[in-house]
N, C-alpha and C positions, 0 to 999 in steps of 0.2 A: 689505391693508396699511394700516397705521395712517395713513399720511399720504393715503391715498386720500379725494378729495373737497374738502380744504383749499383755501384760496383761494391763489393764488400770491403769494410773497413779493415784493419788490422785487429781490431777489438773484436769484429764479428766473428773473426776467423779462431779467437782463442776461446777454450772450453770454459764455461760457467765456473769450473772450479779456478781455473787460472785467473778469471777477471776477478773473482773474490778474494782470491789471494793477494792478488794487488792492492785493492781497494783496504782491505785488512792491514796489510803491510803499510801502506800510506798512514794509517790510524796509529799503528804501533809507531812509528817513526816519529809523529808528532809528539809524543808524550814526551820526548827526550829535549823539545823546544822549551826552556823556562818560560818563555812568554805566552807560551800555549794556555788555552783554557780547558785543553783534554788531559784528562789523567789516565792513567792505567785501568784497563778494563778487564776483569775477569773473562767476561764472555767473550770479546776479541780473541784473547789468547787461547781459549779453549776451542773458539772456531778454528783458529790457526793450527793448535795441536794435530786438530782433525784433518785438515788439510795437505798437512805436511807429514801426515803419519806412515804414509807407503814409500814415498820418493826421498823425503828428507827427515827419516826418524830422528836424527840427533835433534833438529832443530824443533820437532814436537816436543822431543823430551825437553828439552830448554824450556817450552812455552809452559810445559805443565809444572817445572820445577818454578816458574814466576808465579804462577796460580798457588802453587801450594806456599811460597814465600808469604803471599799476600794472604792467604788466609790463616798462615801460624801468628800474623801479625794483629789479627783480628780477635783473637782468643784472647777472653775476659780475663783479668789477673785473677778472678776469683774460681776460675777452671782451669789454670794452670798448676801441672805439679808443683811439689816443693822442692827446690832448688838443695842440692845437696853437693858437696865440694867430692871431686873425684868421682862422681856417678852421672857426668855430663851423656853419656851415650843412654844411661835408661830415661834421664830428663827428658831429651829430645824424642825417645820413643813413645814416652806416655803423652809427650806433648802432641804427637803426630796422631793421637788416637781419637784425636777431637775433631780430626780431619772427615771430609766426607769420602766414605768409603769406596764409592767411583772413582773419586781422583786417584786414590791410593792404588785400586786395582789398574786404572790405565797406566800409570808410573812404571808399576811392577810388569806390565806387561811389555813397555818397551825395554825394560831392562832386561827382562829373558830374550827379547828379540837380538840386542845386542851381546847377548849371552854371558851377560853380568848375573849369572845364575845366584849365588849368594845374595848378591842385593835384592834380587826378585823376590828369591823364597822371605827374606826377611819383610820386605814390603807386601808382599801377599798377607802375611801373618799378621802384620799391624791394619791391613785392611780388613780382616776377619774379627780383629780384636774392635776394631773401631766400630762394626757392625754391631756387636754385643752392646759397646757402650751407648749407640745410637738407639738401641731396642729399649735401654734402660732409660734412656732420658724422653724417649715417647711414652714409656707407661706413667712416667713421673707428670708429662705434661697431660696427659689424657685426665689423669685425676684430678688436676688442679682444675682443668677445664669443667671436670663433673661437680667441684667442690665451687665455682663460679668464680675461681680467681684470675682465669685468662679466658682469653675469647677462643673458642671451641676453633676457630679458623687458625689461629696461631699455632696450634698444634701439628709437627713436624709429620708429613703425612707419605715419608719416604716406605717402600716396602721393602723392608728389611729383609723378608724371606726371598724376595726376587734378589736383593744385593748379595747375599751370603752364597744364593747358588750360583750367582753369575761370578762372583769372586771364585768359590768353592770348584768351580768349574775349572781354574786355573791348577787344581791338583792334580793335572798331569806332571806337576812337580815332584808329586809323591814316587813317580816311577822314573825320575832323572837322578842319574848319579852326581853326586857332587863330592870332588875328593874322594872317590873310590869308594864311597858307601852312601845308601839311600840316606836323603834328608828330608823327612815329610813335613809337609807344614802339620803344625797341630789343628785337627778338625776333628772334633768326637762329641762327647756328650755334653759340653758347655754351651757352646754353638747349637746343637741339636734342640737342647732343652731349652734356653732362652728364645729361641728362635721357632720352637714350636715344630721342628723337623721330626719327621717320623724315620723309622731306621731305614726304611724302604727309601724314602728320600734322600737320607745321608748316603746310603750305597750308590744310587743314581749319580750325586752329586760328585762323589770320589771318582767314579768311574768315567766322567768326563774329559772330554780332551781340551786343551788351551786354545781359544780362539781369539785371534788377537785382529 
């Protein structure tokens, strides 16, 4: 072995996670250079969010928020809710329901970790509503594929049952007291019926604890 017996370099002593973090941060910094051909990339940000999750959770949340902003910008105009003066909050909520439920769930988990319980509960709820919206879209796409209007490979194959189970596992928040009174996440017949969850599965889901 050509490298046998050589003294370890500083890079050798770094953990794989540390080396990955430095490389990805280098890519991230290149985006700020106006002359750079590299543009912001959601995958890089998601990897960074995962790597920062434990030691620098605030930086992890920033990465997730950047991904959310990028996702929101990509929502087509015909899928955006109607804007109404004085109802900015409702508009943002409806808009976020078009985002991937997994992304919303991860953001909510970070908020929960920062003890921003009200924001976490609010975001978890949007994640569940996004699951329903995604399931409805999948059904419509499958019908379009059956009718021959789209390629079957273009149908979103996300497992919504698994997504809602993961998100609903965070219903540890149901037992959390916020402001002196329980503030449960709305999880009931609509979610169960839309995603074909049995009552037994629903009971199991709501009994789960939050795992970050």
